N, C-alpha and C positions, 0 to 999 in steps of 0.2 A: 316320310323324310322331307323336311322343308328344303325348298330350292332357293339359293341365294339370288336376289334380284341382280340382273346384269347392270353393271355400272356404265353409264353413258359418259365416255371420256370427252373432255373439253378439247376442241380442235384448235391447234396452235400453229401460227406462222412465225418462223425465225428469219429475221433480216439482219445479216452481218456479212461483211466482206472478208472475214477471216474464217477459212474452212475449219480450223481447229476449234475455234469458239463455237461455231454452229454444231460441230460434232459433239463437243463436250456438253452443251446445253441439251441436245437431242438425247444423249445417253442419260443424263440426269432426269429428264422428263420421262423418258421411256420406262423408267423403273416405277413410275407412279400409275396405278390402274385408272385413276380418274383424269389423267392428262395424256394427250397424244399429239406429237408433232406431225402435221399433215403435209407441210411444204416448207422449203427453205429458199431464201433469195439472197444473192450477194450484191444486188444493186437496187436502187430505188425503182427503176423501171420494171425490173422483175417483180418487185413487191406489189406494184400497182396492178400489173397484169394478173398476178395470182389472186389478189383481193377482188378483182373484177369477175373472176371465174369461179371462185370457191367461197364457201361460207366458213369463216373463222370465228372463233369465240375469244381469241386473244392474239395480239401481235407482240412479239419480243423484238425490239428494234434498237440497233446501234445508230448513233447520230453521225458517225463518220463513215460516209459512203462515197464511192468513187464518182458517181454521176450526179448527185444532188445532195444539198445540205439536209441532214436528217430532220431538222426542225420544219423545213418546207415539206418533207415527206409526211410528217405527222399531220400537217394541215391537209395535204392531199388525201391521205387515207381517211381522215375524219370527214372530209367532204364526200368521198366515195362511199364509205361505210360508217355512217354516223354512230351506229351502235357498237362498233368494234373498239374494245378497250385496248390501249397501247401501254406497254411497260417498256421504258427505255433502259437498256443494259449498256453501260458506257464506261470507258476508261477515264473520261474527263471529269474534272472536279465538279461535284454536284452543286457546290456553292456558286459556281458560275453558270452551269447549264440546267440544273433541275427546274428552277423557276421558269426559265424560258420554255422548257419542254412541257411543263404543266400548262403554261399560258397557251401554247400551240395546240393543246388538246390531249396530251398524254395523261394517263391515270396513275403513273408512278415512275420512279427513277431509282435505279440501283447500280452501284459501282461493280465493275467486272471482278474486282478482287474479293468480293464477298464470298462466303462459303455456300455450299450447296443447299443447306437447310434454310439459309436466309433467302436464297433465290426462290425456293419452293414456297416459302412463307409469303414472299412478295407477289408471286404468281397467284396464289390463292386469295390473297387480300384484294388484288385488283379484280380477279374474277368474281369476287363477292360484292363488287360494286363500291369498294373503298379505294382511297388514294394511298399509295405506298411511297414514303421517302424515309430516309434514316431519321433517327431520333434527333440528331443535331440539326438536320435540315428542317424538320418539323418545328423545332423550337424557334428557328430563325424566321420561318414563314409566319408563325404566330406573333412574333415580335413586330414584324412588318405590318401585319393586319391590325394589331392592337395599337399601333402608333408609337411603340417604344423605340423603334429604330427609324430615325429620320432619313431624309434623302442623302445625308452625308455618309451613311453607314455602308460598309462593304466596298468592293472594288469599283472605281469610276466606270469601268467597262459595263457595269450593270445598267448604266444610263442609256446605252445604245439600243436602238430598235433592233429587231431580228435581222433586218436587211443590212443595217449599218454594221452590226456585229459580224455578219458574213463577210462584208467588204474588209473589215478590220482584220479578220483572220487571214484573208488572202494577202493583205499588206504585210502581215507578220511572217508570211511564207516567202516574201520577196517577189510576189507576182505583180506585173505591171498593170497599169490602168486598162490598157487594151485587152490584155489576157483576162483580167477580172470581168470586163464587159462581155467578152465572148463566153466565159464560163457561166455567167449569171443571165445571159441574154438581155443585156442592158446596153444603152448607148454609153459612149465614153463620157459624154457630158453628164449623164446621170451618176456615173461612178464618181466624177469630180465633185458633184454636189454632195454625195454621200461622204466623201473625204472631208469636205469643208465642215459638214455637220459633226463628224467624228472629232475633228480637231477642236471645234468649239466645245463640245460636251466633255472632252478630256482636258480642257484648259491648255491646249498646245497652240503655239503661234506659227510654226513653220512646218512645211512638208517633211523636212529632215527630222524634226522632233517627233513627228507622227510615226515615221518609219522606224526610228530608234525605239520608241515606246512599244510599237507593235511587235518588233523583233524580240525585245526583252520579254514581252508578255507571252509570245508564242514559245520562246525558249523555256519559260517557267512552266508552260503547260505540256512540254514535251512534243511540240508540233513541228520543230525544225531540227 
């Protein structure tokens, strides 16, 4: 009688500050013999500590975390564990965030509202060394790289650097310069410089216009 070879399950870390989301993902993955959730984290700090102590073969990562911007966490994890593939699982519009996540070092981006089979397909694609994004996002990325979409295409917010984008998000949440500086461990002067660059890139003339624009954008993203 032949003995079936034992399947070596891929070790997965889930990083999300919503317990129900972590539980749902863990249950979905737990039904697969070749996948296994080894640890869960609700903050960026916990994720870094776990990655330093354990060997994971995939990190599933939300980019909205209470203690650090998820894009910065991707960069930190890539620096700590260069071989660790990261799949971003987010509620935020991929047309705004996916390109930034990939630039930061993620290997894929999937929206939280996708079904279980798509999640599993994305996980296996990233584990297989490929990049996963939706068909629509894939087509847009190809357009950008082929030169069919010029610098005027898409939202003006895409022009912002990751740090400027982070400051812009805080402005949209009504956070003061001082509080932004404390959150990002920057000087108030540096935050003011970022604000000036944001205004220039978005074609805005005054601080009031910037606040209104950021508030409208945050509202459209469901962030306020």
